[in-house]
N, CA, C and O atoms as a GROMACS GRO file, in nm:
protein
  516
    1MET      N    1   3.566  -1.766  20.171
    1MET     CA    2   3.689  -1.830  20.148
    1MET      C    3   3.738  -1.856  19.999
    1MET      O    4   3.672  -1.902  19.907
    2CYS      N    5   3.863  -1.817  19.999
    2CYS     CA    6   3.941  -1.817  19.848
    2CYS      C    7   3.998  -1.953  19.819
    2CYS      O    8   4.089  -1.999  19.888
    3ARG      N    9   3.941  -2.021  19.710
    3ARG     CA   10   4.037  -2.122  19.683
    3ARG      C   11   4.122  -2.095  19.597
    3ARG      O   12   4.107  -2.008  19.511
    4VAL      N   13   4.266  -2.200  19.617
    4VAL     CA   14   4.347  -2.175  19.517
    4VAL      C   15   4.311  -2.283  19.396
    4VAL      O   16   4.232  -2.376  19.408
    5ASN      N   17   4.382  -2.251  19.285
    5ASN     CA   18   4.356  -2.353  19.179
    5ASN      C   19   4.420  -2.509  19.193
    5ASN      O   20   4.533  -2.534  19.234
    6ASP      N   21   4.326  -2.600  19.152
    6ASP     CA   22   4.330  -2.729  19.211
    6ASP      C   23   4.475  -2.765  19.124
    6ASP      O   24   4.573  -2.811  19.184
    7LYS      N   25   4.478  -2.743  18.993
    7LYS     CA   26   4.593  -2.777  18.908
    7LYS      C   27   4.737  -2.724  18.967
    7LYS      O   28   4.838  -2.791  18.945
    8THR      N   29   4.741  -2.635  19.020
    8THR     CA   30   4.852  -2.591  19.095
    8THR      C   31   4.873  -2.661  19.245
    8THR      O   32   4.980  -2.707  19.287
    9GLU      N   33   4.762  -2.660  19.306
    9GLU     CA   34   4.760  -2.718  19.463
    9GLU      C   35   4.786  -2.854  19.480
    9GLU      O   36   4.848  -2.894  19.579
   10ARG      N   37   4.741  -2.935  19.386
   10ARG     CA   38   4.790  -3.108  19.400
   10ARG      C   39   4.929  -3.127  19.361
   10ARG      O   40   4.990  -3.206  19.434
   11PRO      N   41   5.003  -3.068  19.253
   11PRO     CA   42   5.131  -3.099  19.239
   11PRO      C   43   5.199  -3.061  19.364
   11PRO      O   44   5.268  -3.149  19.416
   12MET      N   45   5.191  -2.933  19.429
   12MET     CA   46   5.262  -2.868  19.529
   12MET      C   47   5.259  -2.966  19.659
   12MET      O   48   5.352  -2.993  19.735
   13THR      N   49   5.136  -3.008  19.662
   13THR     CA   50   5.087  -3.081  19.793
   13THR      C   51   5.166  -3.224  19.796
   13THR      O   52   5.217  -3.278  19.894
   14ARG      N   53   5.161  -3.277  19.643
   14ARG     CA   54   5.216  -3.425  19.654
   14ARG      C   55   5.370  -3.423  19.667
   14ARG      O   56   5.431  -3.512  19.726
   15SER      N   57   5.436  -3.305  19.604
   15SER     CA   58   5.560  -3.303  19.634
   15SER      C   59   5.605  -3.279  19.775
   15SER      O   60   5.702  -3.342  19.817
   16LEU      N   61   5.551  -3.206  19.841
   16LEU     CA   62   5.566  -3.176  19.984
   16LEU      C   63   5.527  -3.300  20.059
   16LEU      O   64   5.598  -3.327  20.156
   17ALA      N   65   5.429  -3.379  20.032
   17ALA     CA   66   5.416  -3.509  20.105
   17ALA      C   67   5.523  -3.606  20.082
   17ALA      O   68   5.573  -3.674  20.171
   18ALA      N   69   5.557  -3.610  19.961
   18ALA     CA   70   5.656  -3.706  19.920
   18ALA      C   71   5.794  -3.677  20.003
   18ALA      O   72   5.863  -3.764  20.055
   19ALA      N   73   5.820  -3.538  20.005
   19ALA     CA   74   5.953  -3.513  20.078
   19ALA      C   75   5.948  -3.530  20.210
   19ALA      O   76   6.041  -3.580  20.273
   20LEU      N   77   5.841  -3.489  20.263
   20LEU     CA   78   5.820  -3.537  20.437
   20LEU      C   79   5.816  -3.681  20.460
   20LEU      O   80   5.858  -3.726  20.566
   21GLY      N   81   5.759  -3.774  20.346
   21GLY     CA   82   5.752  -3.912  20.350
   21GLY      C   83   5.903  -3.965  20.377
   21GLY      O   84   5.951  -4.019  20.477
   22ALA      N   85   5.954  -3.934  20.266
   22ALA     CA   86   6.120  -3.954  20.254
   22ALA      C   87   6.192  -3.913  20.406
   22ALA      O   88   6.266  -3.985  20.472
   23LEU      N   89   6.156  -3.810  20.431
   23LEU     CA   90   6.262  -3.768  20.544
   23LEU      C   91   6.208  -3.834  20.681
   23LEU      O   92   6.288  -3.858  20.771
   24MET      N   93   6.087  -3.861  20.694
   24MET     CA   94   6.015  -3.949  20.808
   24MET      C   95   6.113  -4.107  20.805
   24MET      O   96   6.177  -4.156  20.899
   25LEU      N   97   6.097  -4.157  20.669
   25LEU     CA   98   6.138  -4.285  20.652
   25LEU      C   99   6.271  -4.283  20.672
   25LEU      O  100   6.307  -4.377  20.743
   26ALA      N  101   6.371  -4.202  20.633
   26ALA     CA  102   6.495  -4.198  20.671
   26ALA      C  103   6.518  -4.161  20.817
   26ALA      O  104   6.627  -4.202  20.857
   27ALA      N  105   6.456  -4.103  20.898
   27ALA     CA  106   6.460  -4.082  21.023
   27ALA      C  107   6.426  -4.219  21.075
   27ALA      O  108   6.499  -4.268  21.162
   28THR      N  109   6.324  -4.284  21.031
   28THR     CA  110   6.278  -4.397  21.097
   28THR      C  111   6.403  -4.500  21.098
   28THR      O  112   6.453  -4.552  21.198
   29MET      N  113   6.439  -4.515  20.978
   29MET     CA  114   6.571  -4.632  20.960
   29MET      C  115   6.660  -4.614  21.037
   29MET      O  116   6.710  -4.707  21.101
   30GLU      N  117   6.703  -4.480  21.046
   30GLU     CA  118   6.816  -4.450  21.149
   30GLU      C  119   6.802  -4.456  21.299
   30GLU      O  120   6.895  -4.471  21.378
   31THR      N  121   6.676  -4.444  21.330
   31THR     CA  122   6.622  -4.472  21.464
   31THR      C  123   6.646  -4.617  21.495
   31THR      O  124   6.710  -4.658  21.592
   32ALA      N  125   6.582  -4.701  21.389
   32ALA     CA  126   6.591  -4.834  21.406
   32ALA      C  127   6.719  -4.924  21.391
   32ALA      O  128   6.737  -5.035  21.441
   33GLU      N  129   6.800  -4.854  21.315
   33GLU     CA  130   6.957  -4.898  21.321
   33GLU      C  131   6.992  -4.845  21.447
   33GLU      O  132   7.035  -4.935  21.519
   34ALA      N  133   6.990  -4.774  21.483
   34ALA     CA  134   7.056  -4.730  21.608
   34ALA      C  135   6.998  -4.834  21.730
   34ALA      O  136   7.078  -4.905  21.791
   35GLN      N  137   6.858  -4.836  21.759
   35GLN     CA  138   6.823  -4.943  21.827
   35GLN      C  139   6.869  -5.080  21.825
   35GLN      O  140   6.905  -5.146  21.922
   36SER      N  141   6.862  -5.118  21.700
   36SER     CA  142   6.906  -5.280  21.674
   36SER      C  143   7.046  -5.296  21.726
   36SER      O  144   7.080  -5.386  21.803
   37LYS      N  145   7.124  -5.201  21.678
   37LYS     CA  146   7.298  -5.187  21.726
   37LYS      C  147   7.304  -5.204  21.883
   37LYS      O  148   7.364  -5.295  21.940
   38SER      N  149   7.217  -5.084  21.956
   38SER     CA  150   7.246  -5.098  22.096
   38SER      C  151   7.176  -5.224  22.167
   38SER      O  152   7.217  -5.264  22.276
   39ALA      N  153   7.070  -5.285  22.104
   39ALA     CA  154   7.016  -5.399  22.172
   39ALA      C  155   7.111  -5.518  22.147
   39ALA      O  156   7.129  -5.600  22.238
   40ALA      N  157   7.184  -5.534  22.000
   40ALA     CA  158   7.271  -5.630  21.972
   40ALA      C  159   7.384  -5.657  22.094
   40ALA      O  160   7.409  -5.763  22.151
   41GLN      N  161   7.445  -5.520  22.116
   41GLN     CA  162   7.568  -5.556  22.195
   41GLN      C  163   7.559  -5.594  22.341
   41GLN      O  164   7.659  -5.639  22.396
   42PRO      N  165   7.422  -5.576  22.425
   42PRO     CA  166   7.432  -5.615  22.542
   42PRO      C  167   7.381  -5.778  22.541
   42PRO      O  168   7.403  -5.853  22.636
   43GLU      N  169   7.303  -5.822  22.411
   43GLU     CA  170   7.265  -5.953  22.420
   43GLU      C  171   7.383  -6.039  22.388
   43GLU      O  172   7.386  -6.154  22.431
   44LEU      N  173   7.501  -5.980  22.298
   44LEU     CA  174   7.632  -6.050  22.282
   44LEU      C  175   7.711  -6.072  22.416
   44LEU      O  176   7.765  -6.178  22.446
   45ALA      N  177   7.709  -5.973  22.485
   45ALA     CA  178   7.792  -5.973  22.611
   45ALA      C  179   7.724  -6.060  22.727
   45ALA      O  180   7.788  -6.114  22.817
   46SER      N  181   7.589  -6.067  22.712
   46SER     CA  182   7.511  -6.177  22.810
   46SER      C  183   7.543  -6.301  22.777
   46SER      O  184   7.574  -6.379  22.866
   47VAL      N  185   7.542  -6.345  22.630
   47VAL     CA  186   7.552  -6.486  22.606
   47VAL      C  187   7.696  -6.543  22.638
   47VAL      O  188   7.795  -6.506  22.576
   48PRO      N  189   7.699  -6.639  22.742
   48PRO     CA  190   7.831  -6.700  22.750
   48PRO      C  191   7.853  -6.781  22.666
   48PRO      O  192   7.772  -6.862  22.622
   49SER      N  193   7.995  -6.766  22.626
   49SER     CA  194   8.054  -6.832  22.512
   49SER      C  195   8.158  -6.956  22.606
   49SER      O  196   8.235  -6.943  22.702
   50PRO      N  197   8.115  -7.072  22.527
   50PRO     CA  198   8.186  -7.168  22.562
   50PRO      C  199   8.347  -7.139  22.552
   50PRO      O  200   8.398  -7.056  22.477
   51GLY      N  201   8.422  -7.234  22.653
   51GLY     CA  202   8.573  -7.220  22.670
   51GLY      C  203   8.650  -7.270  22.541
   51GLY      O  204   8.586  -7.353  22.476
   52ALA      N  205   8.746  -7.245  22.502
   52ALA     CA  206   8.830  -7.249  22.398
   52ALA      C  207   8.846  -7.425  22.350
   52ALA      O  208   8.823  -7.480  22.243
   53PHE      N  209   8.897  -7.478  22.483
   53PHE     CA  210   8.897  -7.625  22.459
   53PHE      C  211   8.765  -7.681  22.472
   53PHE      O  212   8.744  -7.778  22.399
   54GLU      N  213   8.679  -7.649  22.540
   54GLU     CA  214   8.534  -7.730  22.518
   54GLU      C  215   8.473  -7.714  22.376
   54GLU      O  216   8.406  -7.806  22.330
   55SER      N  217   8.493  -7.607  22.312
   55SER     CA  218   8.446  -7.588  22.178
   55SER      C  219   8.544  -7.649  22.073
   55SER      O  220   8.524  -7.619  21.955
   56LEU      N  221   8.650  -7.734  22.104
   56LEU     CA  222   8.741  -7.796  22.024
   56LEU      C  223   8.679  -7.946  21.979
   56LEU      O  224   8.619  -8.005  22.068
   57SER      N  225   8.688  -8.007  21.860
   57SER     CA  226   8.677  -8.125  21.826
   57SER      C  227   8.700  -8.256  21.930
   57SER      O  228   8.762  -8.223  22.032
   58PRO      N  229   8.675  -8.350  21.925
   58PRO     CA  230   8.780  -8.442  21.981
   58PRO      C  231   8.905  -8.467  21.985
   58PRO      O  232   8.976  -8.473  22.085
   59GLY      N  233   8.942  -8.489  21.837
   59GLY     CA  234   9.071  -8.484  21.804
   59GLY      C  235   9.139  -8.359  21.854
   59GLY      O  236   9.242  -8.367  21.920
   60ASN      N  237   9.084  -8.243  21.824
   60ASN     CA  238   9.151  -8.125  21.857
   60ASN      C  239   9.195  -8.125  22.003
   60ASN      O  240   9.306  -8.089  22.042
   61LYS      N  241   9.087  -8.172  22.084
   61LYS     CA  242   9.099  -8.189  22.226
   61LYS      C  243   9.206  -8.285  22.259
   61LYS      O  244   9.265  -8.268  22.366
   62ARG      N  245   9.240  -8.384  22.182
   62ARG     CA  246   9.351  -8.493  22.212
   62ARG      C  247   9.470  -8.412  22.206
   62ARG      O  248   9.537  -8.404  22.309
   63ILE      N  249   9.514  -8.337  22.083
   63ILE     CA  250   9.635  -8.286  22.056
   63ILE      C  251   9.655  -8.183  22.145
   63ILE      O  252   9.766  -8.177  22.199
   64ALA      N  253   9.554  -8.083  22.178
   64ALA     CA  254   9.588  -7.995  22.271
   64ALA      C  255   9.619  -8.009  22.426
   64ALA      O  256   9.669  -7.928  22.503
   65THR      N  257   9.561  -8.174  22.454
   65THR     CA  258   9.589  -8.221  22.587
   65THR      C  259   9.728  -8.259  22.570
   65THR      O  260   9.812  -8.200  22.638
   66ALA      N  261   9.768  -8.356  22.482
   66ALA     CA  262   9.922  -8.382  22.456
   66ALA      C  263  10.007  -8.256  22.467
   66ALA      O  264  10.113  -8.260  22.529
   67LEU      N  265   9.962  -8.143  22.405
   67LEU     CA  266  10.066  -8.053  22.415
   67LEU      C  267  10.065  -8.012  22.554
   67LEU      O  268  10.179  -8.004  22.601
   68PHE      N  269   9.959  -7.981  22.644
   68PHE     CA  270   9.974  -7.958  22.746
   68PHE      C  271  10.038  -8.016  22.851
   68PHE      O  272  10.105  -7.957  22.937
   69GLU      N  273  10.009  -8.168  22.841
   69GLU     CA  274  10.107  -8.258  22.898
   69GLU      C  275  10.218  -8.242  22.886
   69GLU      O  276  10.282  -8.235  22.991
   70ALA      N  277  10.279  -8.232  22.782
   70ALA     CA  278  10.428  -8.276  22.724
   70ALA      C  279  10.503  -8.134  22.767
   70ALA      O  280  10.619  -8.116  22.729
   71GLN      N  281  10.438  -8.036  22.845
   71GLN     CA  282  10.520  -7.912  22.882
   71GLN      C  283  10.630  -7.952  22.972
   71GLN      O  284  10.604  -8.042  23.052
   72ASN      N  285  10.751  -7.900  22.973
   72ASN     CA  286  10.842  -7.953  23.094
   72ASN      C  287  10.906  -7.804  23.109
   72ASN      O  288  10.983  -7.757  23.025
   73THR      N  289  10.858  -7.724  23.242
   73THR     CA  290  10.902  -7.603  23.284
   73THR      C  291  11.023  -7.603  23.370
   73THR      O  292  11.088  -7.501  23.395
   74THR      N  293  11.052  -7.730  23.420
   74THR     CA  294  11.156  -7.734  23.510
   74THR      C  295  11.277  -7.695  23.454
   74THR      O  296  11.366  -7.650  23.526
   75THR      N  297  11.292  -7.710  23.304
   75THR     CA  298  11.441  -7.691  23.271
   75THR      C  299  11.444  -7.558  23.218
   75THR      O  300  11.542  -7.484  23.234
   76SER      N  301  11.320  -7.519  23.145
   76SER     CA  302  11.320  -7.382  23.076
   76SER      C  303  11.292  -7.248  23.174
   76SER      O  304  11.334  -7.136  23.146
   77GLY      N  305  11.216  -7.280  23.294
   77GLY     CA  306  11.189  -7.159  23.340
   77GLY      C  307  11.088  -7.101  23.293
   77GLY      O  308  11.047  -7.008  23.362
   78ALA      N  309  11.017  -7.128  23.175
   78ALA     CA  310  10.925  -7.044  23.106
   78ALA      C  311  10.802  -7.071  23.185
   78ALA      O  312  10.805  -7.164  23.266
   79THR      N  313  10.691  -6.997  23.169
   79THR     CA  314  10.553  -7.017  23.234
   79THR      C  315  10.488  -7.089  23.139
   79THR      O  316  10.474  -7.048  23.024
   80PRO      N  317  10.449  -7.191  23.178
   80PRO     CA  318  10.360  -7.300  23.105
   80PRO      C  319  10.225  -7.255  23.058
   80PRO      O  320  10.153  -7.183  23.127
   81MET      N  321  10.193  -7.301  22.936
   81MET     CA  322  10.064  -7.247  22.888
   81MET      C  323   9.941  -7.326  22.955
   81MET      O  324   9.965  -7.442  22.988
   82THR      N  325   9.815  -7.276  22.978
   82THR     CA  326   9.743  -7.346  23.015
   82THR      C  327   9.668  -7.412  22.893
   82THR      O  328   9.689  -7.386  22.775
   83LEU      N  329   9.579  -7.500  22.942
   83LEU     CA  330   9.510  -7.579  22.819
   83LEU      C  331   9.422  -7.492  22.755
   83LEU      O  332   9.414  -7.506  22.633
   84GLU      N  333   9.337  -7.385  22.819
   84GLU     CA  334   9.262  -7.281  22.738
   84GLU      C  335   9.348  -7.208  22.647
   84GLU      O  336   9.327  -7.195  22.527
   85GLN      N  337   9.455  -7.155  22.717
   85GLN     CA  338   9.554  -7.089  22.582
   85GLN      C  339   9.585  -7.149  22.484
   85GLN      O  340   9.576  -7.093  22.375
   86ILE      N  341   9.633  -7.293  22.495
   86ILE     CA  342   9.667  -7.374  22.390
   86ILE      C  343   9.543  -7.392  22.298
   86ILE      O  344   9.570  -7.389  22.178
   87ALA      N  345   9.431  -7.407  22.326
   87ALA     CA  346   9.312  -7.395  22.242
   87ALA      C  347   9.281  -7.284  22.183
   87ALA      O  348   9.231  -7.274  22.071
   88GLN      N  349   9.308  -7.206  22.249
   88GLN     CA  350   9.280  -7.049  22.186
   88GLN      C  351   9.376  -7.040  22.065
   88GLN      O  352   9.346  -6.967  21.970
   89GLU      N  353   9.478  -7.104  22.065
   89GLU     CA  354   9.561  -7.061  21.971
   89GLU      C  355   9.504  -7.134  21.838
   89GLU      O  356   9.511  -7.077  21.729
   90ARG      N  357   9.447  -7.263  21.852
   90ARG     CA  358   9.392  -7.339  21.741
   90ARG      C  359   9.248  -7.246  21.694
   90ARG      O  360   9.218  -7.231  21.576
   91ARG      N  361   9.187  -7.200  21.781
   91ARG     CA  362   9.088  -7.162  21.768
   91ARG      C  363   9.092  -7.029  21.672
   91ARG      O  364   9.004  -6.993  21.594
   92SER      N  365   9.222  -6.962  21.700
   92SER     CA  366   9.230  -6.830  21.651
   92SER      C  367   9.287  -6.846  21.469
   92SER      O  368   9.308  -6.751  21.394
   93GLY      N  369   9.300  -6.988  21.436
   93GLY     CA  370   9.322  -7.039  21.317
   93GLY      C  371   9.451  -7.079  21.288
   93GLY      O  372   9.484  -7.110  21.174
   94ARG      N  373   9.537  -7.080  21.397
   94ARG     CA  374   9.689  -7.135  21.371
   94ARG      C  375   9.680  -7.284  21.361
   94ARG      O  376   9.586  -7.347  21.410
   95LYS      N  377   9.773  -7.336  21.301
   95LYS     CA  378   9.779  -7.488  21.272
   95LYS      C  379   9.851  -7.524  21.386
   95LYS      O  380   9.922  -7.443  21.445
   96TRP      N  381   9.837  -7.658  21.426
   96TRP     CA  382   9.887  -7.755  21.552
   96TRP      C  383  10.012  -7.731  21.554
   96TRP      O  384  10.064  -7.693  21.659
   97GLY      N  385  10.104  -7.752  21.409
   97GLY     CA  386  10.230  -7.765  21.387
   97GLY      C  387  10.302  -7.637  21.414
   97GLY      O  388  10.420  -7.643  21.449
   98ASP      N  389  10.237  -7.513  21.402
   98ASP     CA  390  10.285  -7.387  21.419
   98ASP      C  391  10.301  -7.383  21.565
   98ASP      O  392  10.412  -7.366  21.616
   99VAL      N  393  10.177  -7.401  21.647
   99VAL     CA  394  10.145  -7.404  21.805
   99VAL      C  395  10.274  -7.494  21.850
   99VAL      O  396  10.349  -7.448  21.936
  100PHE      N  397  10.297  -7.606  21.801
  100PHE     CA  398  10.406  -7.692  21.887
  100PHE      C  399  10.526  -7.616  21.859
  100PHE      O  400  10.592  -7.597  21.961
  101GLN      N  401  10.582  -7.561  21.740
  101GLN     CA  402  10.696  -7.527  21.716
  101GLN      C  403  10.709  -7.386  21.805
  101GLN      O  404  10.822  -7.364  21.848
  102ASP      N  405  10.614  -7.297  21.835
  102ASP     CA  406  10.652  -7.184  21.923
  102ASP      C  407  10.642  -7.228  22.062
  102ASP      O  408  10.679  -7.150  22.150
  103MET      N  409  10.593  -7.352  22.096
  103MET     CA  410  10.599  -7.391  22.231
  103MET      C  411  10.731  -7.443  22.248
  103MET      O  412  10.788  -7.421  22.356
  104LYS      N  413  10.804  -7.526  22.137
  104LYS     CA  414  10.924  -7.569  22.164
  104LYS      C  415  11.030  -7.441  22.160
  104LYS      O  416  11.126  -7.435  22.237
  105SER      N  417  11.004  -7.354  22.073
  105SER     CA  418  11.090  -7.232  22.071
  105SER      C  419  11.119  -7.165  22.184
  105SER      O  420  11.225  -7.105  22.201
  106GLN      N  421  11.002  -7.172  22.288
  106GLN     CA  422  10.992  -7.111  22.418
  106GLN      C  423  11.074  -7.201  22.502
  106GLN      O  424  11.135  -7.149  22.596
  107GLY      N  425  11.085  -7.334  22.479
  107GLY     CA  426  11.158  -7.431  22.569
  107GLY      C  427  11.033  -7.491  22.649
  107GLY      O  428  11.059  -7.556  22.750
  108LEU      N  429  10.920  -7.477  22.617
  108LEU     CA  430  10.809  -7.540  22.707
  108LEU      C  431  10.807  -7.701  22.667
  108LEU      O  432  10.776  -7.786  22.750
  109ILE      N  433  10.843  -7.735  22.528
  109ILE     CA  434  10.836  -7.893  22.485
  109ILE      C  435  10.988  -7.936  22.436
  109ILE      O  436  11.061  -7.865  22.367
  110GLN      N  437  11.011  -8.039  22.476
  110GLN     CA  438  11.156  -8.106  22.444
  110GLN      C  439  11.134  -8.191  22.303
  110GLN      O  440  11.219  -8.189  22.214
  111ALA      N  441  11.014  -8.264  22.291
  111ALA     CA  442  11.005  -8.341  22.170
  111ALA      C  443  11.066  -8.281  22.030
  111ALA      O  444  11.070  -8.161  22.001
  112GLU      N  445  11.105  -8.370  21.962
  112GLU     CA  446  11.147  -8.292  21.823
  112GLU      C  447  11.011  -8.276  21.714
  112GLU      O  448  11.006  -8.205  21.614
  113THR      N  449  10.927  -8.349  21.757
  113THR     CA  450  10.828  -8.340  21.643
  113THR      C  451  10.696  -8.358  21.721
  113THR      O  452  10.692  -8.425  21.825
  114LEU      N  453  10.563  -8.282  21.655
  114LEU     CA  454  10.450  -8.307  21.704
  114LEU      C  455  10.401  -8.461  21.725
  114LEU      O  456  10.324  -8.506  21.809
  115GLY      N  457  10.473  -8.528  21.618
  115GLY     CA  458  10.421  -8.681  21.618
  115GLY      C  459  10.475  -8.737  21.726
  115GLY      O  460  10.409  -8.833  21.766
  116GLN      N  461  10.597  -8.707  21.806
  116GLN     CA  462  10.631  -8.752  21.905
  116GLN      C  463  10.556  -8.732  22.014
  116GLN      O  464  10.544  -8.822  22.096
  117VAL      N  465  10.494  -8.610  22.030
  117VAL     CA  466  10.446  -8.545  22.146
  117VAL      C  467  10.302  -8.650  22.170
  117VAL      O  468  10.277  -8.719  22.270
  118LEU      N  469  10.231  -8.636  22.057
  118LEU     CA  470  10.137  -8.754  22.018
  118LEU      C  471  10.138  -8.908  22.046
  118LEU      O  472  10.049  -8.979  22.093
  119GLY      N  473  10.236  -8.932  22.014
  119GLY     CA  474  10.276  -9.074  22.032
  119GLY      C  475  10.264  -9.110  22.191
  119GLY      O  476  10.192  -9.196  22.240
  120ARG      N  477  10.378  -8.995  22.276
  120ARG     CA  478  10.408  -9.038  22.418
  120ARG      C  479  10.254  -9.017  22.467
  120ARG      O  480  10.207  -9.105  22.538
  121TYR      N  481  10.177  -8.911  22.435
  121TYR     CA  482  10.075  -8.899  22.522
  121TYR      C  483   9.971  -9.029  22.482
  121TYR      O  484   9.897  -9.079  22.568
  122ASP      N  485   9.973  -9.060  22.387
  122ASP     CA  486   9.897  -9.189  22.356
  122ASP      C  487   9.954  -9.324  22.427
  122ASP      O  488   9.873  -9.391  22.492
  123ARG      N  489  10.064  -9.360  22.421
  123ARG     CA  490  10.094  -9.463  22.500
  123ARG      C  491  10.100  -9.428  22.648
  123ARG      O  492  10.110  -9.528  22.720
  124ALA      N  493  10.096  -9.308  22.712
  124ALA     CA  494  10.065  -9.303  22.862
  124ALA      C  495   9.936  -9.297  22.873
  124ALA      O  496   9.894  -9.355  22.973
  125ARG      N  497   9.841  -9.240  22.795
  125ARG     CA  498   9.671  -9.283  22.807
  125ARG      C  499   9.648  -9.417  22.812
  125ARG      O  500   9.566  -9.466  22.890
  126HIS      N  501   9.726  -9.492  22.720
  126HIS     CA  502   9.664  -9.665  22.723
  126HIS      C  503   9.735  -9.710  22.836
  126HIS      O  504   9.662  -9.786  22.899
  127SER      N  505   9.859  -9.695  22.898
  127SER     CA  506   9.905  -9.766  22.993
  127SER      C  507   9.823  -9.714  23.125
  127SER      O  508   9.811  -9.795  23.217
  128ARG      N  509   9.777  -9.610  23.136
  128ARG     CA  510   9.696  -9.587  23.248
  128ARG      C  511   9.557  -9.641  23.260
  128ARG      O  512   9.487  -9.632  23.360
  129SER      N  513   9.525  -9.696  23.150
  129SER     CA  514   9.396  -9.743  23.142
  129SER      C  515   9.364  -9.892  23.168
  129SER      O  516   9.248  -9.933  23.160
   0.00000   0.00000   0.00000
């Protein structure tokens, strides 16, 4: 059997082993990344998210309910917003004043200010108690 010189064999073997190791590492990382992405998607889809209204703070629930109850669709003919739709507007980052103005411009609310909507809601709630 013919032996190759150890001085030339070792550097080539090391280079080849290092290159193969790097390729294997890259392939393993790509496979793991693909598996984690595919595993994460069904997991997110299977987790039920709470409704927009249920995830609001008590104060924001009060405002959403006041806006919902203040809607007057008999004169405008516009389709009223649901409580979930109103809450989703807030959850999407909009301010209550902007939500109120949009509802007012659609003819859903007759009040002049959001403060009037809240005052009427609070008075009606206290008189029901």
